[in-house]
C-alpha positions as a Markdown table, in Angstrom:
| # | Residue | x | y | z |
|---|---|---|---|---|
| 1 | Unk | -16.5 | -14.2 | 0.2 |
| 2 | Unk | -16.2 | -11.1 | 2.4 |
| 3 | Unk | -13.1 | -8.9 | 2.2 |
| 4 | Unk | -12.9 | -6.4 | 5.2 |
| 5 | Unk | -10.7 | -3.4 | 4.9 |
| 6 | Unk | -10.4 | -0.2 | 7.0 |
| 7 | Unk | -10.8 | 2.0 | 3.9 |
| 8 | Unk | -11.7 | 1.6 | 0.3 |
| 9 | Unk | -12.0 | 3.6 | -2.9 |
| 10 | Unk | -12.1 | 6.5 | -3.5 |
| 11 | Unk | -9.5 | 6.7 | -0.7 |
| 12 | Unk | -5.9 | 6.2 | -1.8 |
| 13 | Unk | -3.3 | 3.9 | -0.2 |
| 14 | Unk | -1.6 | 0.6 | -0.6 |
| 15 | Unk | -4.3 | -1.5 | 1.1 |
| 16 | Unk | -7.0 | 0.2 | -0.9 |
| 17 | Unk | -5.2 | -0.5 | -4.2 |
| 18 | Unk | -4.6 | -4.1 | -3.2 |
| 19 | Unk | -8.3 | -4.7 | -2.3 |
| 20 | Unk | -9.5 | -3.1 | -5.5 |
| 21 | Unk | -7.2 | -5.0 | -7.8 |
| 22 | Unk | -7.8 | -8.4 | -6.3 |
| 23 | Unk | -11.5 | -8.0 | -5.6 |
| 24 | Unk | -12.4 | -7.1 | -9.1 |
| 25 | Unk | -10.4 | -10.0 | -10.5 |
| 26 | Unk | -11.9 | -12.5 | -8.1 |
| 27 | Unk | -15.4 | -11.2 | -9.1 |
| 28 | Unk | -14.5 | -11.6 | -12.8 |
| 29 | Unk | -13.5 | -15.2 | -12.2 |
| 30 | Unk | -17.0 | -16.0 | -10.7 |
| 31 | Unk | -16.5 | -15.4 | -7.0 |
| 32 | Unk | -19.3 | -13.5 | -5.2 |
| 33 | Unk | -17.2 | -10.8 | -3.6 |
| 34 | Unk | -18.3 | -8.2 | -1.0 |
| 35 | Unk | -16.0 | -5.5 | 0.3 |
| 36 | Unk | -16.8 | -4.2 | 3.7 |
| 37 | Unk | -15.2 | -0.9 | 4.7 |
| 38 | Unk | -15.7 | 2.0 | 7.0 |
| 39 | Unk | -16.6 | 5.6 | 6.2 |
| 40 | Unk | -15.8 | 8.2 | 8.9 |
| 41 | Unk | -17.1 | 11.2 | 6.9 |
| 42 | Unk | -20.6 | 9.8 | 6.1 |
| 43 | Unk | -20.4 | 11.2 | 2.6 |
| 44 | Unk | -19.9 | 8.0 | 0.5 |
| 45 | Unk | -22.8 | 5.6 | -0.3 |
| 46 | Unk | -23.4 | 2.8 | 2.1 |
| 47 | Unk | -24.0 | 0.3 | -0.7 |
| 48 | Unk | -22.8 | 0.3 | -4.3 |
| 49 | Unk | -21.7 | -2.0 | -7.1 |
| 50 | Unk | -18.2 | -1.5 | -8.4 |
| 51 | Unk | -17.0 | -3.7 | -11.3 |
| 52 | Unk | -19.2 | -6.7 | -10.2 |
| 53 | Unk | -18.0 | -6.2 | -6.5 |
| 54 | Unk | -20.6 | -5.3 | -3.8 |
| 55 | Unk | -19.2 | -2.5 | -1.6 |
| 56 | Unk | -20.7 | -1.9 | 1.9 |
| 57 | Unk | -19.6 | 1.0 | 4.0 |
| 58 | Unk | -20.4 | 1.3 | 7.7 |
| 59 | Unk | -20.0 | 4.4 | 9.8 |
| 60 | Unk | -16.7 | 4.7 | 11.7 |
| 61 | Unk | -15.4 | 7.0 | 14.4 |
| 62 | Unk | -13.8 | 9.4 | 15.2 |
| 63 | Unk | -13.9 | 11.7 | 12.2 |
| 64 | Unk | -10.4 | 12.9 | 11.3 |
| 65 | Unk | -8.6 | 10.0 | 12.9 |
| 66 | Unk | -7.6 | 6.6 | 11.5 |
| 67 | Unk | -8.8 | 4.4 | 14.4 |
| 68 | Unk | -11.9 | 3.4 | 12.4 |
| 69 | Unk | -14.0 | 2.2 | 15.3 |
| 70 | Unk | -17.0 | 0.7 | 13.5 |
| 71 | Unk | -19.2 | -1.6 | 15.6 |
| 72 | Unk | -21.3 | -2.4 | 12.6 |
| 73 | Unk | -18.5 | -4.4 | 11.1 |
| 74 | Unk | -19.3 | -7.1 | 13.7 |
| 75 | Unk | -23.0 | -7.0 | 12.7 |
| 76 | Unk | -22.3 | -7.2 | 9.0 |
| 77 | Unk | -20.2 | -10.3 | 9.5 |
| 78 | Unk | -22.9 | -12.0 | 11.5 |
| 79 | Unk | -25.7 | -11.1 | 8.9 |
| 80 | Unk | -24.7 | -13.7 | 6.3 |
| 81 | Unk | -23.2 | -17.1 | 6.2 |
| 82 | Unk | -20.0 | -16.2 | 4.4 |
| 83 | Unk | -17.9 | -19.0 | 3.0 |
| 84 | Unk | -14.6 | -17.2 | 3.6 |
| 85 | Unk | -13.6 | -13.9 | 5.3 |
| 86 | Unk | -10.4 | -12.0 | 4.5 |
| 87 | Unk | -9.3 | -9.3 | 6.9 |
| 88 | Unk | -7.0 | -6.7 | 5.2 |
| 89 | Unk | -4.6 | -4.9 | 7.5 |
| 90 | Unk | -4.5 | -5.3 | 11.3 |
| 91 | Unk | -3.5 | -1.8 | 12.5 |
| 92 | Unk | -6.9 | -0.4 | 13.2 |
| 93 | Unk | -9.9 | -1.3 | 15.3 |
| 94 | Unk | -11.5 | -2.9 | 12.3 |
| 95 | Unk | -9.3 | -6.1 | 12.5 |
| 96 | Unk | -10.2 | -7.3 | 16.0 |
| 97 | Unk | -13.9 | -6.7 | 15.4 |
| 98 | Unk | -13.8 | -8.6 | 12.1 |
| 99 | Unk | -11.7 | -11.5 | 13.5 |
| 100 | Unk | -13.9 | -11.8 | 16.6 |
| 101 | Unk | -17.1 | -11.9 | 14.6 |
| 102 | Unk | -15.6 | -14.5 | 12.2 |
| 103 | Unk | -14.5 | -16.6 | 15.1 |
| 104 | Unk | -18.0 | -16.4 | 16.7 |
| 105 | Unk | -19.7 | -17.3 | 13.5 |
| 106 | Unk | -17.3 | -20.2 | 12.8 |
| 107 | Unk | -16.4 | -18.8 | 9.4 |
| 108 | Unk | -12.8 | -19.5 | 8.1 |
| 109 | Unk | -10.8 | -16.3 | 8.0 |
| 110 | Unk | -7.4 | -15.1 | 6.7 |
| 111 | Unk | -5.5 | -12.0 | 7.7 |
| 112 | Unk | -3.1 | -10.0 | 5.5 |
| 113 | Unk | -0.8 | -7.9 | 7.6 |
| 114 | Unk | -0.1 | -5.0 | 5.3 |
| 115 | Unk | 2.5 | -3.8 | 7.8 |
| 116 | Unk | 3.3 | -0.2 | 7.3 |
| 117 | Unk | 4.5 | 2.9 | 9.1 |
| 118 | Unk | 2.5 | 5.7 | 10.8 |
| 119 | Unk | 3.0 | 9.4 | 11.1 |
| 120 | Unk | 2.5 | 9.2 | 14.8 |
| 121 | Unk | 5.6 | 8.0 | 16.7 |
| 122 | Unk | 3.4 | 6.9 | 19.6 |
| 123 | Unk | 1.3 | 4.7 | 17.3 |
| 124 | Unk | 4.4 | 3.2 | 15.7 |
| 125 | Unk | 5.9 | 2.5 | 19.2 |
| 126 | Unk | 2.6 | 0.8 | 20.2 |
| 127 | Unk | 2.8 | -1.7 | 17.4 |
| 128 | Unk | 4.5 | -4.5 | 19.4 |
| 129 | Unk | 1.9 | -4.2 | 22.2 |
| 130 | Unk | -0.9 | -4.2 | 19.6 |
| 131 | Unk | 0.5 | -7.4 | 18.1 |
| 132 | Unk | 0.4 | -9.2 | 21.4 |
| 133 | Unk | -3.2 | -8.0 | 22.1 |
| 134 | Unk | -4.2 | -9.4 | 18.7 |
| 135 | Unk | -2.2 | -12.6 | 19.0 |
| 136 | Unk | -5.1 | -14.8 | 20.3 |
| 137 | Unk | -7.3 | -13.9 | 17.2 |
| 138 | Unk | -4.3 | -14.0 | 14.8 |
| 139 | Unk | -3.4 | -17.5 | 16.1 |
| 140 | Unk | -6.9 | -18.7 | 15.3 |
| 141 | Unk | -6.8 | -17.5 | 11.8 |
| 142 | Unk | -6.9 | -20.2 | 9.1 |
| 143 | Unk | -4.1 | -18.5 | 7.3 |
| 144 | Unk | -1.8 | -15.5 | 7.8 |
| 145 | Unk | -0.9 | -13.8 | 4.5 |
| 146 | Unk | 2.4 | -12.0 | 4.1 |
| 147 | Unk | 3.3 | -9.8 | 1.1 |
| 148 | Unk | 7.0 | -10.3 | 1.5 |
| 149 | Unk | 9.3 | -12.8 | 3.2 |
| 150 | Unk | 10.6 | -10.3 | 5.8 |
| 151 | Unk | 7.0 | -10.2 | 7.3 |
| 152 | Unk | 7.2 | -13.9 | 8.1 |
| 153 | Unk | 10.6 | -13.5 | 9.5 |
| 154 | Unk | 9.3 | -10.6 | 11.7 |
| 155 | Unk | 5.9 | -11.8 | 12.8 |
| 156 | Unk | 6.4 | -15.6 | 13.2 |
| 157 | Unk | 8.7 | -15.2 | 16.2 |
| 158 | Unk | 6.9 | -12.2 | 17.6 |
| 159 | Unk | 3.6 | -13.9 | 17.6 |
| 160 | Unk | 5.0 | -17.3 | 18.4 |
| 161 | Unk | 3.1 | -18.8 | 15.5 |
| 162 | Unk | 4.6 | -21.6 | 13.3 |
| 163 | Unk | 5.9 | -20.4 | 10.0 |
| 164 | Unk | 3.8 | -23.1 | 8.3 |
| 165 | Unk | 0.7 | -21.0 | 9.1 |
| 166 | Unk | 2.0 | -18.2 | 6.9 |
| 167 | Unk | 1.5 | -17.9 | 3.2 |
| 168 | Unk | 3.5 | -15.4 | 1.0 |
| 169 | Unk | 1.4 | -13.8 | -1.8 |
| 170 | Unk | 3.1 | -10.7 | -3.2 |
| 171 | Unk | 1.2 | -7.7 | -4.5 |
| 172 | Unk | 0.9 | -7.2 | -8.2 |
| 173 | Unk | 2.7 | -4.3 | -9.7 |
| 174 | Unk | 1.6 | -4.3 | -13.3 |
| 175 | Unk | 0.1 | -1.2 | -14.9 |
| 176 | Unk | -1.5 | -0.7 | -18.4 |
| 177 | Unk | 0.7 | 0.7 | -21.1 |
| 178 | Unk | 1.0 | 4.5 | -20.8 |
| 179 | Unk | -0.7 | 6.7 | -23.4 |
| 180 | Unk | 1.3 | 6.8 | -26.7 |
| 181 | Unk | 1.6 | 10.5 | -26.4 |
| 182 | Unk | 3.5 | 10.4 | -23.1 |
| 183 | Unk | 7.1 | 11.5 | -23.3 |
| 184 | Unk | 9.6 | 10.8 | -20.5 |
| 185 | Unk | 11.0 | 14.0 | -19.0 |
| 186 | Unk | 14.8 | 13.7 | -18.4 |
| 187 | Unk | 14.8 | 15.9 | -15.3 |
| 188 | Unk | 11.5 | 14.8 | -13.6 |
| 189 | Unk | 11.6 | 13.1 | -10.2 |
| 190 | Unk | 8.6 | 11.3 | -8.8 |
| 191 | Unk | 7.7 | 10.7 | -5.1 |
| 192 | Unk | 4.7 | 8.5 | -4.8 |
| 193 | Unk | 2.3 | 7.5 | -2.0 |
| 194 | Unk | -0.2 | 8.8 | 0.4 |
| 195 | Unk | 0.7 | 12.2 | 1.8 |
| 196 | Unk | 1.6 | 11.1 | 5.3 |
| 197 | Unk | 4.7 | 12.3 | 7.2 |
| 198 | Unk | 6.2 | 8.8 | 7.4 |
| 199 | Unk | 6.1 | 8.5 | 3.6 |
| 200 | Unk | 9.1 | 10.9 | 3.4 |
| 201 | Unk | 7.8 | 13.3 | 0.7 |
| 202 | Unk | 9.2 | 16.2 | 2.8 |
| 203 | Unk | 12.7 | 14.7 | 2.6 |
| 204 | Unk | 12.5 | 14.6 | -1.2 |
| 205 | Unk | 11.5 | 18.3 | -1.2 |
| 206 | Unk | 14.4 | 19.1 | 1.2 |
| 207 | Unk | 17.0 | 17.7 | -1.2 |
| 208 | Unk | 15.5 | 19.5 | -4.3 |
| 209 | Unk | 17.5 | 22.7 | -3.9 |
| 210 | Unk | 20.7 | 20.7 | -3.9 |
| 211 | Unk | 19.6 | 18.7 | -6.9 |
| 212 | Unk | 18.7 | 21.8 | -8.8 |
| 213 | Unk | 22.2 | 23.3 | -8.3 |
| 214 | Unk | 23.6 | 20.3 | -10.3 |
| 215 | Unk | 20.6 | 19.7 | -12.6 |
| 216 | Unk | 19.1 | 23.2 | -13.2 |
| 217 | Unk | 15.9 | 21.9 | -14.9 |
| 218 | Unk | 15.1 | 19.3 | -12.2 |
| 219 | Unk | 11.5 | 19.1 | -11.1 |
| 220 | Unk | 9.5 | 17.0 | -8.6 |
| 221 | Unk | 6.1 | 15.5 | -9.0 |
| 222 | Unk | 4.4 | 14.2 | -5.8 |
| 223 | Unk | 1.7 | 11.7 | -6.7 |
| 224 | Unk | -0.7 | 11.2 | -3.9 |
| 225 | Unk | -3.2 | 12.8 | -1.6 |
| 226 | Unk | -3.6 | 13.0 | 2.2 |
| 227 | Unk | -3.3 | 15.3 | 5.3 |
| 228 | Unk | 0.2 | 16.5 | 4.7 |
| 229 | Unk | -0.4 | 18.3 | 1.4 |
| 230 | Unk | -0.6 | 21.8 | 2.9 |
| 231 | Unk | 2.6 | 21.2 | 4.9 |
| 232 | Unk | 4.4 | 19.9 | 1.8 |
| 233 | Unk | 3.4 | 22.9 | -0.2 |
| 234 | Unk | 4.5 | 25.2 | 2.6 |
| 235 | Unk | 7.9 | 23.5 | 2.8 |
| 236 | Unk | 8.4 | 23.9 | -0.9 |
| 237 | Unk | 7.6 | 27.6 | -0.6 |
| 238 | Unk | 10.0 | 28.1 | 2.3 |
| 239 | Unk | 12.8 | 26.4 | 0.4 |
| 240 | Unk | 12.1 | 28.5 | -2.8 |
| 241 | Unk | 11.2 | 25.5 | -4.9 |
| 242 | Unk | 7.5 | 25.8 | -5.0 |
| 243 | Unk | 7.5 | 26.4 | -8.8 |
| 244 | Unk | 9.5 | 23.1 | -9.2 |
| 245 | Unk | 7.1 | 21.0 | -7.1 |
| 246 | Unk | 3.8 | 19.6 | -8.4 |
| 247 | Unk | 1.3 | 17.7 | -6.2 |
| 248 | Unk | -1.1 | 15.5 | -8.1 |
| 249 | Unk | -3.8 | 13.2 | -6.8 |
| 250 | Unk | -4.5 | 10.2 | -9.1 |
| 251 | Unk | -7.7 | 8.2 | -8.4 |
| 252 | Unk | -6.9 | 4.6 | -7.4 |
| 253 | Unk | -9.2 | 3.2 | -10.0 |
| 254 | Unk | -7.6 | 5.2 | -12.9 |
| 255 | Unk | -4.7 | 2.9 | -13.6 |
| 256 | Unk | -4.3 | 4.3 | -17.1 |
| 257 | Unk | -3.7 | 7.8 | -15.6 |
| 258 | Unk | -1.3 | 6.5 | -13.1 |
| 259 | Unk | 0.7 | 4.7 | -15.8 |
| 260 | Unk | 0.8 | 7.8 | -17.9 |
| 261 | Unk | 1.8 | 10.0 | -15.0 |
| 262 | Unk | 4.5 | 7.7 | -13.8 |
| 263 | Unk | 5.9 | 7.2 | -17.3 |
| 264 | Unk | 6.8 | 10.9 | -17.5 |
| 265 | Unk | 9.4 | 10.5 | -14.7 |
| 266 | Unk | 13.0 | 9.7 | -15.2 |
| 267 | Unk | 13.5 | 8.7 | -11.5 |
| 268 | Unk | 11.3 | 7.6 | -8.7 |
| 269 | Unk | 12.5 | 8.4 | -5.1 |
| 270 | Unk | 11.1 | 6.6 | -2.1 |
| 271 | Unk | 12.3 | 7.8 | 1.3 |
| 272 | Unk | 9.5 | 6.3 | 3.4 |
| 273 | Unk | 10.3 | 5.1 | 7.0 |
| 274 | Unk | 8.6 | 1.8 | 6.4 |
| 275 | Unk | 6.9 | -0.2 | 3.6 |
| 276 | Unk | 5.7 | -3.7 | 3.3 |
| 277 | Unk | 5.8 | -4.1 | -0.4 |
| 278 | Unk | 6.1 | -0.8 | -2.1 |
| 279 | Unk | 3.6 | -1.1 | -4.9 |
| 280 | Unk | 4.2 | 2.4 | -6.3 |
| 281 | Unk | 8.0 | 1.9 | -6.6 |
| 282 | Unk | 7.5 | -1.5 | -8.3 |
| 283 | Unk | 5.0 | 0.1 | -10.7 |
| 284 | Unk | 7.6 | 2.9 | -11.5 |
| 285 | Unk | 10.3 | 0.3 | -12.2 |
| 286 | Unk | 8.0 | -1.6 | -14.5 |
| 287 | Unk | 7.7 | 1.5 | -16.6 |
| 288 | Unk | 11.4 | 2.0 | -16.9 |
| 289 | Unk | 12.0 | 4.5 | -14.1 |
| 290 | Unk | 15.2 | 4.3 | -12.1 |
| 291 | Unk | 14.7 | 4.0 | -8.3 |
| 292 | Unk | 16.4 | 5.6 | -5.3 |
| 293 | Unk | 15.1 | 4.3 | -1.9 |
| 294 | Unk | 16.0 | 4.5 | 1.7 |
| 295 | Unk | 17.3 | 1.4 | 3.4 |
| 296 | Unk | 14.1 | 1.2 | 5.5 |
| 297 | Unk | 12.2 | -2.1 | 6.0 |
| 298 | Unk | 10.5 | -3.2 | 2.8 |
| 299 | Unk | 12.3 | -0.7 | 0.6 |
| 300 | Unk | 15.7 | -2.2 | 1.3 |
| 301 | Unk | 14.6 | -5.4 | -0.5 |
| 302 | Unk | 14.5 | -3.4 | -3.7 |
| 303 | Unk | 18.1 | -2.5 | -3.3 |
| 304 | Unk | 19.1 | -6.1 | -2.5 |
| 305 | Unk | 17.3 | -7.3 | -5.6 |
| 306 | Unk | 19.1 | -4.8 | -7.8 |
| 307 | Unk | 16.0 | -2.9 | -8.6 |
| 308 | Unk | 17.0 | 0.3 | -6.7 |
| 309 | Unk | 19.9 | 2.2 | -5.3 |
| 310 | Unk | 19.7 | 2.5 | -1.5 |
| 311 | Unk | 20.7 | 5.4 | 0.7 |
| 312 | Unk | 20.9 | 5.2 | 4.5 |
| 313 | Unk | 17.6 | 6.2 | 6.1 |
| 314 | Unk | 19.3 | 8.9 | 8.2 |
| 315 | Unk | 21.7 | 10.1 | 5.4 |
| 316 | Unk | 22.1 | 13.9 | 5.3 |
| 317 | Unk | 20.2 | 15.7 | 2.5 |
| 318 | Unk | 23.4 | 16.5 | 0.5 |
| 319 | Unk | 24.3 | 12.8 | 0.3 |
| 320 | Unk | 20.9 | 11.8 | -0.8 |
| 321 | Unk | 20.9 | 14.7 | -3.4 |
| 322 | Unk | 24.2 | 13.5 | -4.8 |
| 323 | Unk | 22.8 | 10.0 | -5.3 |
| 324 | Unk | 19.7 | 11.4 | -7.0 |
| 325 | Unk | 21.9 | 13.6 | -9.3 |
| 326 | Unk | 24.0 | 10.6 | -10.3 |
| 327 | Unk | 20.9 | 8.5 | -11.1 |
| 328 | Unk | 19.3 | 11.3 | -13.1 |
| 329 | Unk | 22.5 | 11.3 | -15.3 |
| 330 | Unk | 21.9 | 7.7 | -16.2 |
| 331 | Unk | 19.6 | 6.5 | -19.1 |
| 332 | Unk | 16.2 | 5.0 | -18.3 |
| 333 | Unk | 16.0 | 1.3 | -17.8 |
| 334 | Unk | 16.0 | -0.3 | -21.2 |
| 335 | Unk | 14.6 | -3.6 | -20.1 |
| 336 | Unk | 12.2 | -3.0 | -17.2 |
| 337 | Unk | 12.2 | -6.0 | -14.7 |
| 338 | Unk | 9.5 | -8.7 | -14.8 |
| 339 | Unk | 7.3 | -8.1 | -11.8 |
| 340 | Unk | 4.5 | -10.0 | -10.1 |
| 341 | Unk | 1.1 | -9.4 | -11.7 |
| 342 | Unk | -2.3 | -8.7 | -10.0 |
| 343 | Unk | -3.6 | -11.7 | -12.0 |
| 344 | Unk | -1.2 | -14.0 | -10.2 |
| 345 | Unk | -2.0 | -12.4 | -6.9 |
| 346 | Unk | -5.7 | -13.0 | -7.3 |
| 347 | Unk | -5.2 | -16.5 | -8.5 |
| 348 | Unk | -3.1 | -17.4 | -5.5 |
| 349 | Unk | -5.7 | -15.9 | -3.2 |
| 350 | Unk | -8.5 | -17.9 | -4.9 |
| 351 | Unk | -6.5 | -21.1 | -4.4 |
| 352 | Unk | -6.1 | -20.1 | -0.7 |
| 353 | Unk | -9.8 | -19.5 | -0.2 |
| 354 | Unk | -10.7 | -22.7 | -1.9 |
| 355 | Unk | -8.3 | -24.6 | 0.4 |
| 356 | Unk | -9.7 | -22.9 | 3.5 |
| 357 | Unk | -13.3 | -23.5 | 2.6 |
| 358 | Unk | -12.6 | -27.1 | 1.6 |
| 359 | Unk | -10.9 | -28.2 | 4.8 |
| 360 | Unk | -12.8 | -31.2 | 6.4 |
| 361 | Unk | -13.4 | -29.5 | 9.7 |
| 362 | Unk | -14.9 | -26.6 | 7.8 |
| 363 | Unk | -17.2 | -28.8 | 5.8 |
């Protein structure tokens, strides 16, 4: 089977984590898995093997942008008689090329939305139009995969596609046990995710001076990498909290390091403008971290389920800081919640691929 994604390791992000976790599990179960991705910098190898998964990278353009226009995606789809194709994420130019090629080659294909935000307000505003342009190809997909129920509630009416065509398969959120030497720091706050404006790391930095006034030893660790790093460091410097802010990039494949880094934090704060299924926040909860999140799409589900304390997305900094101070004063979660595993995610996907490949019209 062929899994197509705009970006793959070593790049960091929710889609990249999802593809890595399920692809290697599918390969371990005996599936011949190929991951097809783009590479805009031209620095990564075009072919490699990664934990029994074949990884192919084709050149994308333009450099420095996330459009990922990669005509070779079409050619790679047409080169082999794949049994099943799974298109991961629909927000770049990779998705229409991949779906059109699969349709032309008469190969069954599924699409996972991975609906997320974007730092560009214009790009976010264009999402409804983009959906309508993609609708003919999405309507012809054998299955549309949602990570959370709200995606079905959103996309089924927008695309005018019956709900029966959607399948909900949540992300996993399990990490290995942190190193035995890791000690939780009672005043450490974590903000996790790719360093993009819409992820809201700047908002966490903005509340830090207020938090420090109430909790004088409070510190912030930002776990991620991306184009906003310099701006975040500059903001911390302007607010006089640079010595209290640490920015750490953790490789996607190093799950042990991620577990040990997260386990140090007492509280994880997610102030993103939009998430589909916030893997990082779920991972933090599984390690006993308390959560504070904005009531943005995706994140608000954590509040409704009792996993997190929600604050209004447009709440002033002093109100958010007060909530953070109150949560820091509470003990860590004694019984972390049971969360979906990557094993169950991979098993559900394998069942889906088997059903798609075995349909009479496909045979």
